[in-house]
PQR file of N, CA, C, O and H, with PARSE charges and radii, in Angstrom:
ATOM      1  N   MET A   1     -79.420  88.525  59.251 -0.4000 1.5000
ATOM      2  CA  MET A   1     -78.561  88.194  58.124 -0.0000 2.0000
ATOM      3  C   MET A   1     -77.306  89.059  58.165  0.5500 1.7000
ATOM      4  O   MET A   1     -77.319  90.195  58.638 -0.5500 1.4000
ATOM      5  N   GLY A   2     -76.236  88.489  57.660 -0.4000 1.5000
ATOM      6  CA  GLY A   2     -74.989  89.216  57.662 -0.0000 2.0000
ATOM      7  C   GLY A   2     -74.828  90.118  56.443  0.5500 1.7000
ATOM      8  O   GLY A   2     -75.326  89.815  55.358 -0.5500 1.4000
ATOM      9  H   GLY A   2     -76.225  87.566  57.275  0.4000 1.0000
ATOM     10  N   THR A   3     -74.135  91.214  56.638 -0.4000 1.5000
ATOM     11  CA  THR A   3     -73.826  92.099  55.513 -0.0000 2.0000
ATOM     12  C   THR A   3     -72.344  92.432  55.531  0.5500 1.7000
ATOM     13  O   THR A   3     -71.922  93.434  54.955 -0.5500 1.4000
ATOM     14  H   THR A   3     -73.731  91.460  57.519  0.4000 1.0000
ATOM     15  N   GLY A   4     -71.558  91.600  56.186 -0.4000 1.5000
ATOM     16  CA  GLY A   4     -70.146  91.887  56.381 -0.0000 2.0000
ATOM     17  C   GLY A   4     -69.289  91.572  55.158  0.5500 1.7000
ATOM     18  O   GLY A   4     -69.781  91.315  54.059 -0.5500 1.4000
ATOM     19  H   GLY A   4     -71.900  90.786  56.654  0.4000 1.0000
ATOM     20  N   ARG A   5     -68.006  91.604  55.404 -0.4000 1.5000
ATOM     21  CA  ARG A   5     -67.010  91.450  54.343 -0.0000 2.0000
ATOM     22  C   ARG A   5     -67.082  90.074  53.678  0.5500 1.7000
ATOM     23  O   ARG A   5     -66.841  89.955  52.477 -0.5500 1.4000
ATOM     24  H   ARG A   5     -67.606  91.812  56.296  0.4000 1.0000
ATOM     25  N   THR A   6     -67.407  89.047  54.442 -0.4000 1.5000
ATOM     26  CA  THR A   6     -67.410  87.699  53.865 -0.0000 2.0000
ATOM     27  C   THR A   6     -68.438  87.552  52.760  0.5500 1.7000
ATOM     28  O   THR A   6     -68.261  86.729  51.861 -0.5500 1.4000
ATOM     29  H   THR A   6     -67.602  89.144  55.418  0.4000 1.0000
ATOM     30  N   LEU A   7     -69.486  88.316  52.807 -0.4000 1.5000
ATOM     31  CA  LEU A   7     -70.506  88.233  51.764 -0.0000 2.0000
ATOM     32  C   LEU A   7     -70.162  89.123  50.567  0.5500 1.7000
ATOM     33  O   LEU A   7     -70.723  88.944  49.486 -0.5500 1.4000
ATOM     34  H   LEU A   7     -69.629  88.985  53.537  0.4000 1.0000
ATOM     35  N   ARG A   8     -69.250  90.076  50.749 -0.4000 1.5000
ATOM     36  CA  ARG A   8     -68.875  90.966  49.644 -0.0000 2.0000
ATOM     37  C   ARG A   8     -67.706  90.426  48.836  0.5500 1.7000
ATOM     38  O   ARG A   8     -67.507  90.825  47.688 -0.5500 1.4000
ATOM     39  H   ARG A   8     -68.795  90.222  51.627  0.4000 1.0000
ATOM     40  N   LYS A   9     -66.920  89.507  49.435 -0.4000 1.5000
ATOM     41  CA  LYS A   9     -65.755  88.977  48.720 -0.0000 2.0000
ATOM     42  C   LYS A   9     -66.238  88.108  47.565  0.5500 1.7000
ATOM     43  O   LYS A   9     -67.097  87.245  47.745 -0.5500 1.4000
ATOM     44  H   LYS A   9     -67.082  89.183  50.367  0.4000 1.0000
ATOM     45  N   GLU A  10     -65.696  88.335  46.411 -0.4000 1.5000
ATOM     46  CA  GLU A  10     -66.081  87.531  45.254 -0.0000 2.0000
ATOM     47  C   GLU A  10     -64.831  87.050  44.544  0.5500 1.7000
ATOM     48  O   GLU A  10     -63.814  87.742  44.499 -0.5500 1.4000
ATOM     49  H   GLU A  10     -64.999  89.036  46.265  0.4000 1.0000
ATOM     50  N   SER A  11     -64.928  85.864  43.996 -0.4000 1.5000
ATOM     51  CA  SER A  11     -63.754  85.270  43.376 -0.0000 2.0000
ATOM     52  C   SER A  11     -63.435  85.866  42.009  0.5500 1.7000
ATOM     53  O   SER A  11     -62.332  85.669  41.500 -0.5500 1.4000
ATOM     54  H   SER A  11     -65.754  85.302  44.033  0.4000 1.0000
ATOM     55  N   HIS A  12     -64.353  86.575  41.418 -0.4000 1.5000
ATOM     56  CA  HIS A  12     -64.109  87.102  40.073 -0.0000 2.0000
ATOM     57  C   HIS A  12     -63.202  88.325  40.070  0.5500 1.7000
ATOM     58  O   HIS A  12     -62.908  88.858  39.000 -0.5500 1.4000
ATOM     59  H   HIS A  12     -65.250  86.735  41.831  0.4000 1.0000
ATOM     60  N   VAL A  13     -62.755  88.780  41.217 -0.4000 1.5000
ATOM     61  CA  VAL A  13     -61.837  89.910  41.238 -0.0000 2.0000
ATOM     62  C   VAL A  13     -60.387  89.461  41.096  0.5500 1.7000
ATOM     63  O   VAL A  13     -59.491  90.294  40.958 -0.5500 1.4000
ATOM     64  H   VAL A  13     -62.993  88.347  42.087  0.4000 1.0000
ATOM     65  N   ARG A  14     -60.147  88.144  41.130 -0.4000 1.5000
ATOM     66  CA  ARG A  14     -58.789  87.633  40.962 -0.0000 2.0000
ATOM     67  C   ARG A  14     -58.381  87.722  39.504  0.5500 1.7000
ATOM     68  O   ARG A  14     -59.232  87.592  38.624 -0.5500 1.4000
ATOM     69  H   ARG A  14     -60.874  87.467  41.243  0.4000 1.0000
ATOM     70  N   PRO A  15     -57.100  87.940  39.223 -0.5600 1.5000
ATOM     71  CA  PRO A  15     -56.662  88.017  37.833  0.2800 2.0000
ATOM     72  C   PRO A  15     -56.724  86.644  37.158  0.5500 1.7000
ATOM     73  O   PRO A  15     -56.508  85.616  37.800 -0.5500 1.4000
ATOM     74  N   CYS A  16     -57.015  86.642  35.878 -0.4000 1.5000
ATOM     75  CA  CYS A  16     -57.084  85.395  35.112 -0.0000 2.0000
ATOM     76  C   CYS A  16     -55.670  84.954  34.737  0.5500 1.7000
ATOM     77  O   CYS A  16     -54.785  85.782  34.522 -0.5500 1.4000
ATOM     78  H   CYS A  16     -57.190  87.477  35.356  0.4000 1.0000
ATOM     79  N   LYS A  17     -55.474  83.644  34.663 -0.4000 1.5000
ATOM     80  CA  LYS A  17     -54.194  83.112  34.204 -0.0000 2.0000
ATOM     81  C   LYS A  17     -54.200  83.150  32.680  0.5500 1.7000
ATOM     82  O   LYS A  17     -55.116  82.633  32.040 -0.5500 1.4000
ATOM     83  H   LYS A  17     -56.194  82.971  34.837  0.4000 1.0000
ATOM     84  N   THR A  18     -53.186  83.755  32.115 -0.4000 1.5000
ATOM     85  CA  THR A  18     -53.105  83.842  30.662 -0.0000 2.0000
ATOM     86  C   THR A  18     -52.304  82.664  30.123  0.5500 1.7000
ATOM     87  O   THR A  18     -51.455  82.127  30.834 -0.5500 1.4000
ATOM     88  H   THR A  18     -52.441  84.175  32.634  0.4000 1.0000
ATOM     89  N   PRO A  19     -52.551  82.256  28.900 -0.5600 1.5000
ATOM     90  CA  PRO A  19     -51.766  81.167  28.295  0.2800 2.0000
ATOM     91  C   PRO A  19     -50.277  81.490  28.218  0.5500 1.7000
ATOM     92  O   PRO A  19     -49.438  80.601  28.362 -0.5500 1.4000
ATOM     93  N   ALA A  20     -49.951  82.759  27.992 -0.4000 1.5000
ATOM     94  CA  ALA A  20     -48.538  83.143  27.913 -0.0000 2.0000
ATOM     95  C   ALA A  20     -47.862  82.970  29.276  0.5500 1.7000
ATOM     96  O   ALA A  20     -46.728  82.496  29.352 -0.5500 1.4000
ATOM     97  H   ALA A  20     -50.632  83.481  27.875  0.4000 1.0000
ATOM     98  N   GLY A  21     -48.542  83.347  30.325 -0.4000 1.5000
ATOM     99  CA  GLY A  21     -47.990  83.190  31.663 -0.0000 2.0000
ATOM    100  C   GLY A  21     -47.828  81.726  32.036  0.5500 1.7000
ATOM    101  O   GLY A  21     -46.849  81.337  32.674 -0.5500 1.4000
ATOM    102  H   GLY A  21     -49.463  83.733  30.262  0.4000 1.0000
ATOM    103  N   LYS A  22     -48.800  80.923  31.631 -0.4000 1.5000
ATOM    104  CA  LYS A  22     -48.741  79.489  31.915 -0.0000 2.0000
ATOM    105  C   LYS A  22     -47.561  78.842  31.191  0.5500 1.7000
ATOM    106  O   LYS A  22     -46.861  78.006  31.762 -0.5500 1.4000
ATOM    107  H   LYS A  22     -49.595  81.239  31.114  0.4000 1.0000
ATOM    108  N   ALA A  23     -47.345  79.225  29.944 -0.4000 1.5000
ATOM    109  CA  ALA A  23     -46.217  78.688  29.168 -0.0000 2.0000
ATOM    110  C   ALA A  23     -44.892  79.141  29.772  0.5500 1.7000
ATOM    111  O   ALA A  23     -43.929  78.375  29.809 -0.5500 1.4000
ATOM    112  H   ALA A  23     -47.914  79.904  29.480  0.4000 1.0000
ATOM    113  N   ARG A  24     -44.843  80.384  30.243 -0.4000 1.5000
ATOM    114  CA  ARG A  24     -43.628  80.905  30.861 -0.0000 2.0000
ATOM    115  C   ARG A  24     -43.279  80.109  32.121  0.5500 1.7000
ATOM    116  O   ARG A  24     -42.117  79.771  32.344 -0.5500 1.4000
ATOM    117  H   ARG A  24     -45.625  81.007  30.212  0.4000 1.0000
ATOM    118  N   ARG A  25     -44.282  79.815  32.937 -0.4000 1.5000
ATOM    119  CA  ARG A  25     -44.048  79.030  34.154 -0.0000 2.0000
ATOM    120  C   ARG A  25     -43.612  77.615  33.818  0.5500 1.7000
ATOM    121  O   ARG A  25     -42.717  77.075  34.469 -0.5500 1.4000
ATOM    122  H   ARG A  25     -45.226  80.090  32.757  0.4000 1.0000
ATOM    123  N   ALA A  26     -44.232  77.003  32.809 -0.4000 1.5000
ATOM    124  CA  ALA A  26     -43.877  75.641  32.417 -0.0000 2.0000
ATOM    125  C   ALA A  26     -42.434  75.584  31.920  0.5500 1.7000
ATOM    126  O   ALA A  26     -41.705  74.649  32.253 -0.5500 1.4000
ATOM    127  H   ALA A  26     -44.959  77.442  32.281  0.4000 1.0000
ATOM    128  N   ASN A  27     -42.018  76.561  31.135 -0.4000 1.5000
ATOM    129  CA  ASN A  27     -40.636  76.590  30.638 -0.0000 2.0000
ATOM    130  C   ASN A  27     -39.636  76.797  31.770  0.5500 1.7000
ATOM    131  O   ASN A  27     -38.556  76.207  31.766 -0.5500 1.4000
ATOM    132  H   ASN A  27     -42.610  77.320  30.864  0.4000 1.0000
ATOM    133  N   ALA A  28     -39.995  77.629  32.731 -0.4000 1.5000
ATOM    134  CA  ALA A  28     -39.114  77.850  33.876 -0.0000 2.0000
ATOM    135  C   ALA A  28     -38.957  76.570  34.689  0.5500 1.7000
ATOM    136  O   ALA A  28     -37.869  76.272  35.181 -0.5500 1.4000
ATOM    137  H   ALA A  28     -40.873  78.109  32.734  0.4000 1.0000
ATOM    138  N   GLN A  29     -40.043  75.814  34.831 -0.4000 1.5000
ATOM    139  CA  GLN A  29     -39.984  74.559  35.572 -0.0000 2.0000
ATOM    140  C   GLN A  29     -39.148  73.526  34.828  0.5500 1.7000
ATOM    141  O   GLN A  29     -38.418  72.753  35.449 -0.5500 1.4000
ATOM    142  H   GLN A  29     -40.928  76.056  34.432  0.4000 1.0000
ATOM    143  N   ARG A  30     -39.248  73.507  33.502 -0.4000 1.5000
ATOM    144  CA  ARG A  30     -38.430  72.581  32.709 -0.0000 2.0000
ATOM    145  C   ARG A  30     -36.944  72.908  32.854  0.5500 1.7000
ATOM    146  O   ARG A  30     -36.118  72.006  32.996 -0.5500 1.4000
ATOM    147  H   ARG A  30     -39.841  74.135  32.997  0.4000 1.0000
ATOM    148  N   ARG A  31     -36.605  74.199  32.819 -0.4000 1.5000
ATOM    149  CA  ARG A  31     -35.206  74.607  33.008 -0.0000 2.0000
ATOM    150  C   ARG A  31     -34.700  74.204  34.392  0.5500 1.7000
ATOM    151  O   ARG A  31     -33.543  73.815  34.552 -0.5500 1.4000
ATOM    152  H   ARG A  31     -37.276  74.932  32.704  0.4000 1.0000
ATOM    153  N   ARG A  32     -35.581  74.301  35.389 -0.4000 1.5000
ATOM    154  CA  ARG A  32     -35.212  73.921  36.744 -0.0000 2.0000
ATOM    155  C   ARG A  32     -34.886  72.427  36.827  0.5500 1.7000
ATOM    156  O   ARG A  32     -33.941  72.034  37.511 -0.5500 1.4000
ATOM    157  H   ARG A  32     -36.521  74.617  35.259  0.4000 1.0000
ATOM    158  N   LEU A  33     -35.670  71.597  36.130 -0.4000 1.5000
ATOM    159  CA  LEU A  33     -35.402  70.154  36.129 -0.0000 2.0000
ATOM    160  C   LEU A  33     -34.067  69.835  35.462  0.5500 1.7000
ATOM    161  O   LEU A  33     -33.349  68.937  35.902 -0.5500 1.4000
ATOM    162  H   LEU A  33     -36.438  71.917  35.575  0.4000 1.0000
ATOM    163  N   VAL A  34     -33.738  70.567  34.406 -0.4000 1.5000
ATOM    164  CA  VAL A  34     -32.443  70.357  33.738 -0.0000 2.0000
ATOM    165  C   VAL A  34     -31.313  70.723  34.692  0.5500 1.7000
ATOM    166  O   VAL A  34     -30.280  70.053  34.710 -0.5500 1.4000
ATOM    167  H   VAL A  34     -34.321  71.296  34.048  0.4000 1.0000
ATOM    168  N   LYS A  35     -31.493  71.769  35.479 -0.4000 1.5000
ATOM    169  CA  LYS A  35     -30.476  72.154  36.465 -0.0000 2.0000
ATOM    170  C   LYS A  35     -30.322  71.092  37.548  0.5500 1.7000
ATOM    171  O   LYS A  35     -29.235  70.917  38.099 -0.5500 1.4000
ATOM    172  H   LYS A  35     -32.332  72.314  35.464  0.4000 1.0000
ATOM    173  N   PHE A  36     -31.403  70.387  37.852 -0.4000 1.5000
ATOM    174  CA  PHE A  36     -31.327  69.311  38.847 -0.0000 2.0000
ATOM    175  C   PHE A  36     -30.544  68.121  38.323  0.5500 1.7000
ATOM    176  O   PHE A  36     -30.087  67.291  39.108 -0.5500 1.4000
ATOM    177  H   PHE A  36     -32.286  70.529  37.405  0.4000 1.0000
ATOM    178  N   GLY A  37     -30.379  68.023  36.998 -0.4000 1.5000
ATOM    179  CA  GLY A  37     -29.567  66.944  36.451 -0.0000 2.0000
ATOM    180  C   GLY A  37     -30.273  66.044  35.458  0.5500 1.7000
ATOM    181  O   GLY A  37     -29.642  65.154  34.887 -0.5500 1.4000
ATOM    182  H   GLY A  37     -30.750  68.698  36.360  0.4000 1.0000
ATOM    183  N   LEU A  38     -31.559  66.246  35.234 -0.4000 1.5000
ATOM    184  CA  LEU A  38     -32.251  65.433  34.233 -0.0000 2.0000
ATOM    185  C   LEU A  38     -31.806  65.847  32.833  0.5500 1.7000
ATOM    186  O   LEU A  38     -31.415  66.993  32.613 -0.5500 1.4000
ATOM    187  H   LEU A  38     -32.072  66.968  35.697  0.4000 1.0000
ATOM    188  N   GLY A  39     -31.866  64.921  31.902 -0.4000 1.5000
ATOM    189  CA  GLY A  39     -31.465  65.225  30.536 -0.0000 2.0000
ATOM    190  C   GLY A  39     -32.448  66.162  29.856  0.5500 1.7000
ATOM    191  O   GLY A  39     -33.653  66.104  30.100 -0.5500 1.4000
ATOM    192  H   GLY A  39     -32.183  63.989  32.081  0.4000 1.0000
ATOM    193  N   GLU A  40     -31.924  67.016  29.009 -0.4000 1.5000
ATOM    194  CA  GLU A  40     -32.773  68.006  28.338 -0.0000 2.0000
ATOM    195  C   GLU A  40     -33.798  67.340  27.423  0.5500 1.7000
ATOM    196  O   GLU A  40     -34.953  67.761  27.372 -0.5500 1.4000
ATOM    197  H   GLU A  40     -30.945  67.063  28.811  0.4000 1.0000
ATOM    198  N   GLU A  41     -33.378  66.299  26.699 -0.4000 1.5000
ATOM    199  CA  GLU A  41     -34.296  65.591  25.808 -0.0000 2.0000
ATOM    200  C   GLU A  41     -35.386  64.877  26.613  0.5500 1.7000
ATOM    201  O   GLU A  41     -36.548  64.839  26.207 -0.5500 1.4000
ATOM    202  H   GLU A  41     -32.439  65.957  26.741  0.4000 1.0000
ATOM    203  N   GLU A  42     -35.000  64.321  27.744 -0.4000 1.5000
ATOM    204  CA  GLU A  42     -35.958  63.627  28.605 -0.0000 2.0000
ATOM    205  C   GLU A  42     -37.021  64.592  29.120  0.5500 1.7000
ATOM    206  O   GLU A  42     -38.201  64.249  29.193 -0.5500 1.4000
ATOM    207  H   GLU A  42     -34.056  64.352  28.074  0.4000 1.0000
ATOM    208  N   VAL A  43     -36.594  65.792  29.474 -0.4000 1.5000
ATOM    209  CA  VAL A  43     -37.521  66.796  30.001 -0.0000 2.0000
ATOM    210  C   VAL A  43     -38.449  67.300  28.889  0.5500 1.7000
ATOM    211  O   VAL A  43     -39.623  67.574  29.138 -0.5500 1.4000
ATOM    212  H   VAL A  43     -35.635  66.070  29.415  0.4000 1.0000
ATOM    213  N   LYS A  44     -37.927  67.421  27.673 -0.4000 1.5000
ATOM    214  CA  LYS A  44     -38.762  67.885  26.560 -0.0000 2.0000
ATOM    215  C   LYS A  44     -39.909  66.929  26.277  0.5500 1.7000
ATOM    216  O   LYS A  44     -40.994  67.357  25.883 -0.5500 1.4000
ATOM    217  H   LYS A  44     -36.974  67.198  27.471  0.4000 1.0000
ATOM    218  N   LEU A  45     -39.674  65.626  26.477 -0.4000 1.5000
ATOM    219  CA  LEU A  45     -40.697  64.627  26.180 -0.0000 2.0000
ATOM    220  C   LEU A  45     -41.760  64.527  27.272  0.5500 1.7000
ATOM    221  O   LEU A  45     -42.821  63.944  27.045 -0.5500 1.4000
ATOM    222  H   LEU A  45     -38.793  65.278  26.797  0.4000 1.0000
ATOM    223  N   MET A  46     -41.494  65.085  28.450 -0.4000 1.5000
ATOM    224  CA  MET A  46     -42.449  65.015  29.563 -0.0000 2.0000
ATOM    225  C   MET A  46     -43.624  65.956  29.335  0.5500 1.7000
ATOM    226  O   MET A  46     -43.505  66.981  28.663 -0.5500 1.4000
ATOM    227  H   MET A  46     -40.633  65.558  28.635  0.4000 1.0000
ATOM    228  N   GLY A  47     -44.756  65.583  29.909 -0.4000 1.5000
ATOM    229  CA  GLY A  47     -45.912  66.454  29.902 -0.0000 2.0000
ATOM    230  C   GLY A  47     -45.793  67.509  30.988  0.5500 1.7000
ATOM    231  O   GLY A  47     -44.961  67.394  31.888 -0.5500 1.4000
ATOM    232  H   GLY A  47     -44.853  64.751  30.455  0.4000 1.0000
ATOM    233  N   ASP A  48     -46.624  68.531  30.901 -0.4000 1.5000
ATOM    234  CA  ASP A  48     -46.564  69.632  31.871 -0.0000 2.0000
ATOM    235  C   ASP A  48     -46.861  69.156  33.289  0.5500 1.7000
ATOM    236  O   ASP A  48     -46.233  69.612  34.244 -0.5500 1.4000
ATOM    237  H   ASP A  48     -47.300  68.624  30.169  0.4000 1.0000
ATOM    238  N   GLU A  49     -47.814  68.243  33.425 -0.4000 1.5000
ATOM    239  CA  GLU A  49     -48.185  67.783  34.759 -0.0000 2.0000
ATOM    240  C   GLU A  49     -47.054  66.984  35.409  0.5500 1.7000
ATOM    241  O   GLU A  49     -46.805  67.118  36.607 -0.5500 1.4000
ATOM    242  H   GLU A  49     -48.324  67.872  32.649  0.4000 1.0000
ATOM    243  N   ALA A  50     -46.379  66.162  34.626 -0.4000 1.5000
ATOM    244  CA  ALA A  50     -45.251  65.389  35.160 -0.0000 2.0000
ATOM    245  C   ALA A  50     -44.119  66.310  35.592  0.5500 1.7000
ATOM    246  O   ALA A  50     -43.462  66.065  36.603 -0.5500 1.4000
ATOM    247  H   ALA A  50     -46.581  66.052  33.652  0.4000 1.0000
ATOM    248  N   VAL A  51     -43.897  67.362  34.828 -0.4000 1.5000
ATOM    249  CA  VAL A  51     -42.858  68.342  35.178 -0.0000 2.0000
ATOM    250  C   VAL A  51     -43.203  69.013  36.491  0.5500 1.7000
ATOM    251  O   VAL A  51     -42.340  69.188  37.350 -0.5500 1.4000
ATOM    252  H   VAL A  51     -44.431  67.561  34.007  0.4000 1.0000
ATOM    253  N   ARG A  52     -44.472  69.393  36.651 -0.4000 1.5000
ATOM    254  CA  ARG A  52     -44.906  70.058  37.875 -0.0000 2.0000
ATOM    255  C   ARG A  52     -44.704  69.178  39.101  0.5500 1.7000
ATOM    256  O   ARG A  52     -44.279  69.655  40.154 -0.5500 1.4000
ATOM    257  H   ARG A  52     -45.173  69.251  35.952  0.4000 1.0000
ATOM    258  N   VAL A  53     -45.010  67.890  38.960 -0.4000 1.5000
ATOM    259  CA  VAL A  53     -44.866  66.964  40.088 -0.0000 2.0000
ATOM    260  C   VAL A  53     -43.389  66.818  40.471  0.5500 1.7000
ATOM    261  O   VAL A  53     -43.057  66.806  41.656 -0.5500 1.4000
ATOM    262  H   VAL A  53     -45.355  67.503  38.105  0.4000 1.0000
ATOM    263  N   LEU A  54     -42.510  66.708  39.484 -0.4000 1.5000
ATOM    264  CA  LEU A  54     -41.092  66.522  39.775 -0.0000 2.0000
ATOM    265  C   LEU A  54     -40.441  67.777  40.357  0.5500 1.7000
ATOM    266  O   LEU A  54     -39.556  67.675  41.207 -0.5500 1.4000
ATOM    267  H   LEU A  54     -42.780  66.718  38.521  0.4000 1.0000
ATOM    268  N   VAL A  55     -40.865  68.940  39.915 -0.4000 1.5000
ATOM    269  CA  VAL A  55     -40.275  70.187  40.412 -0.0000 2.0000
ATOM    270  C   VAL A  55     -40.589  70.366  41.896  0.5500 1.7000
ATOM    271  O   VAL A  55     -39.824  71.001  42.621 -0.5500 1.4000
ATOM    272  H   VAL A  55     -41.584  69.023  39.225  0.4000 1.0000
ATOM    273  N   GLN A  56     -41.705  69.811  42.345 -0.4000 1.5000
ATOM    274  CA  GLN A  56     -42.089  69.957  43.750 -0.0000 2.0000
ATOM    275  C   GLN A  56     -41.191  69.145  44.674  0.5500 1.7000
ATOM    276  O   GLN A  56     -41.129  69.424  45.871 -0.5500 1.4000
ATOM    277  H   GLN A  56     -42.327  69.295  41.756  0.4000 1.0000
ATOM    278  N   ARG A  57     -40.491  68.140  44.137 -0.4000 1.5000
ATOM    279  CA  ARG A  57     -39.642  67.265  44.959 -0.0000 2.0000
ATOM    280  C   ARG A  57     -38.228  67.166  44.380  0.5500 1.7000
ATOM    281  O   ARG A  57     -37.884  66.160  43.759 -0.5500 1.4000
ATOM    282  H   ARG A  57     -40.541  67.914  43.164  0.4000 1.0000
ATOM    283  N   PRO A  58     -37.413  68.195  44.579 -0.5600 1.5000
ATOM    284  CA  PRO A  58     -36.073  68.204  43.989  0.2800 2.0000
ATOM    285  C   PRO A  58     -35.159  67.106  44.533  0.5500 1.7000
ATOM    286  O   PRO A  58     -34.296  66.615  43.805 -0.5500 1.4000
ATOM    287  N   THR A  59     -35.329  66.714  45.788 -0.4000 1.5000
ATOM    288  CA  THR A  59     -34.456  65.665  46.330 -0.0000 2.0000
ATOM    289  C   THR A  59     -34.733  64.331  45.660  0.5500 1.7000
ATOM    290  O   THR A  59     -33.813  63.542  45.444 -0.5500 1.4000
ATOM    291  H   THR A  59     -36.030  67.113  46.379  0.4000 1.0000
ATOM    292  N   VAL A  60     -35.985  64.072  45.332 -0.4000 1.5000
ATOM    293  CA  VAL A  60     -36.335  62.830  44.635 -0.0000 2.0000
ATOM    294  C   VAL A  60     -35.709  62.827  43.245  0.5500 1.7000
ATOM    295  O   VAL A  60     -35.210  61.797  42.790 -0.5500 1.4000
ATOM    296  H   VAL A  60     -36.733  64.713  45.507  0.4000 1.0000
ATOM    297  N   VAL A  61     -35.733  63.965  42.575 -0.4000 1.5000
ATOM    298  CA  VAL A  61     -35.148  64.075  41.238 -0.0000 2.0000
ATOM    299  C   VAL A  61     -33.647  63.834  41.300  0.5500 1.7000
ATOM    300  O   VAL A  61     -33.095  63.116  40.466 -0.5500 1.4000
ATOM    301  H   VAL A  61     -36.138  64.801  42.945  0.4000 1.0000
ATOM    302  N   LYS A  62     -32.989  64.429  42.279 -0.4000 1.5000
ATOM    303  CA  LYS A  62     -31.539  64.253  42.406 -0.0000 2.0000
ATOM    304  C   LYS A  62     -31.184  62.803  42.701  0.5500 1.7000
ATOM    305  O   LYS A  62     -30.172  62.304  42.209 -0.5500 1.4000
ATOM    306  H   LYS A  62     -33.438  65.012  42.956  0.4000 1.0000
ATOM    307  N   LYS A  63     -32.004  62.116  43.500 -0.4000 1.5000
ATOM    308  CA  LYS A  63     -31.779  60.700  43.771 -0.0000 2.0000
ATOM    309  C   LYS A  63     -31.963  59.869  42.501  0.5500 1.7000
ATOM    310  O   LYS A  63     -31.202  58.932  42.255 -0.5500 1.4000
ATOM    311  H   LYS A  63     -32.826  62.521  43.900  0.4000 1.0000
ATOM    312  N   MET A  64     -32.977  60.212  41.689 -0.4000 1.5000
ATOM    313  CA  MET A  64     -33.204  59.494  40.434 -0.0000 2.0000
ATOM    314  C   MET A  64     -32.002  59.644  39.520  0.5500 1.7000
ATOM    315  O   MET A  64     -31.556  58.670  38.914 -0.5500 1.4000
ATOM    316  H   MET A  64     -33.595  60.973  41.889  0.4000 1.0000
ATOM    317  N   VAL A  65     -31.474  60.854  39.415 -0.4000 1.5000
ATOM    318  CA  VAL A  65     -30.332  61.119  38.555 -0.0000 2.0000
ATOM    319  C   VAL A  65     -29.105  60.359  39.049  0.5500 1.7000
ATOM    320  O   VAL A  65     -28.347  59.812  38.247 -0.5500 1.4000
ATOM    321  H   VAL A  65     -31.836  61.646  39.908  0.4000 1.0000
ATOM    322  N   ALA A  66     -28.906  60.324  40.367 -0.4000 1.5000
ATOM    323  CA  ALA A  66     -27.772  59.617  40.941 -0.0000 2.0000
ATOM    324  C   ALA A  66     -27.892  58.121  40.694  0.5500 1.7000
ATOM    325  O   ALA A  66     -26.892  57.454  40.426 -0.5500 1.4000
ATOM    326  H   ALA A  66     -29.521  60.768  41.018  0.4000 1.0000
ATOM    327  N   LYS A  67     -29.110  57.589  40.780 -0.4000 1.5000
ATOM    328  CA  LYS A  67     -29.326  56.161  40.555 -0.0000 2.0000
ATOM    329  C   LYS A  67     -29.020  55.796  39.101  0.5500 1.7000
ATOM    330  O   LYS A  67     -28.413  54.759  38.834 -0.5500 1.4000
ATOM    331  H   LYS A  67     -29.922  58.131  40.997  0.4000 1.0000
ATOM    332  N   LYS A  68     -29.441  56.654  38.158 -0.4000 1.5000
ATOM    333  CA  LYS A  68     -29.173  56.411  36.741 -0.0000 2.0000
ATOM    334  C   LYS A  68     -27.669  56.476  36.452  0.5500 1.7000
ATOM    335  O   LYS A  68     -27.143  55.689  35.665 -0.5500 1.4000
ATOM    336  H   LYS A  68     -29.934  57.497  38.375  0.4000 1.0000
ATOM    337  N   ALA A  69     -26.996  57.415  37.093 -0.4000 1.5000
ATOM    338  CA  ALA A  69     -25.552  57.557  36.887 -0.0000 2.0000
ATOM    339  C   ALA A  69     -24.815  56.337  37.453  0.5500 1.7000
ATOM    340  O   ALA A  69     -23.835  55.881  36.864 -0.5500 1.4000
ATOM    341  H   ALA A  69     -27.423  58.054  37.733  0.4000 1.0000
ATOM    342  N   ALA A  70     -25.274  55.815  38.575 -0.4000 1.5000
ATOM    343  CA  ALA A  70     -24.627  54.656  39.173 -0.0000 2.0000
ATOM    344  C   ALA A  70     -24.880  53.397  38.348  0.5500 1.7000
ATOM    345  O   ALA A  70     -24.033  52.505  38.312 -0.5500 1.4000
ATOM    346  H   ALA A  70     -26.070  56.185  39.054  0.4000 1.0000
ATOM    347  N   ALA A  71     -26.025  53.313  37.688 -0.4000 1.5000
ATOM    348  CA  ALA A  71     -26.344  52.151  36.861 -0.0000 2.0000
ATOM    349  C   ALA A  71     -25.481  52.096  35.612  0.5500 1.7000
ATOM    350  O   ALA A  71     -25.218  51.017  35.080 -0.5500 1.4000
ATOM    351  H   ALA A  71     -26.713  54.038  37.717  0.4000 1.0000
ATOM    352  N   LYS A  72     -25.043  53.250  35.146 -0.4000 1.5000
ATOM    353  CA  LYS A  72     -24.207  53.289  33.934 -0.0000 2.0000
ATOM    354  C   LYS A  72     -22.823  52.975  34.265  0.5500 1.7000
ATOM    355  O   LYS A  72     -21.966  52.956  33.382 -0.5500 1.4000
ATOM    356  H   LYS A  72     -25.256  54.127  35.578  0.4000 1.0000
TER
END
C-alpha cells in the first residue's frame, strides 16, 4: 500500500469561497462587459451565469454590439 503524498493531499485545505468575494468577482465581470460595449441596463438584467459565459468570449460580445449598432 502507498503512503506517499497522493494519499495525504486533501481537498479541505483549500480556502472557501466567500459570498463577498463571489459578489466582487460578479461585479467586476459586469463592469468588464460594459467596457466591451454592452449597455449598462442590459448587463444589470442578466444573471450571473450569463455574465460569466459572455466574459469568457469578448470577441463574440464585440461582434454582438457591432451587429446591434449596424441594425440601428
